[in-house]
C-alpha positions in Angstrom: -0.2 0.0 0.0 1.5 3.4 -0.7 1.7 6.4 1.4 -1.8 7.5 0.2 -3.4 4.3 0.8 -2.1 4.4 4.4 -3.5 7.9 4.8 -6.8 6.8 3.6 -6.7 3.7 6.0 -5.9 6.1 9.0 -8.8 8.4 8.1 -11.4 5.3 7.8 -10.1 4.3 11.1 -10.6 7.7 12.7 -14.2 8.0 11.0 -15.3 4.7 12.3 -14.0 5.8 16.0 -15.9 9.1 15.7 -18.9 7.1 14.3 -18.7 4.6 17.2 -18.6 7.2 19.8 -21.5 9.2 18.5 -23.6 5.8 18.2 -22.4 5.0 21.9 -23.6 8.4 23.1 -27.1 7.9 21.9 -27.5 4.2 23.3 -28.8 5.0 26.9 -31.5 7.2 25.3 -32.5 4.7 22.9 -32.6 2.1 25.6 -34.9 4.2 27.6 -37.2 4.6 25.0 -37.5 1.1 24.2 -38.1 0.1 27.9 -40.7 2.7 27.9 -42.5 1.0 24.8 -42.0 -2.5 26.4 -43.6 -1.4 29.4 -46.7 0.2 28.0 -49.8 -1.7 28.8 -51.0 -3.8 26.0 -53.6 -2.0 23.7 -56.9 -4.1 22.7 -58.0 -4.3 19.0 -61.4 -2.5 19.9 -59.6 0.3 21.2 -57.9 0.9 18.0 -60.9 0.2 15.8 -63.6 2.4 17.8 -64.5 5.9 16.5 
């Protein structure tokens, strides 16, 4: 791999590190939202179809 290829590879590594850090920062919020959805009481079909 030439010098330019090495720079591209390093840049790609830095990009993935930054993306991983960003995704990990959102995980607690996403987990809390998913937990709230799971904890919601079930909705009956009649509730959804009534006008």
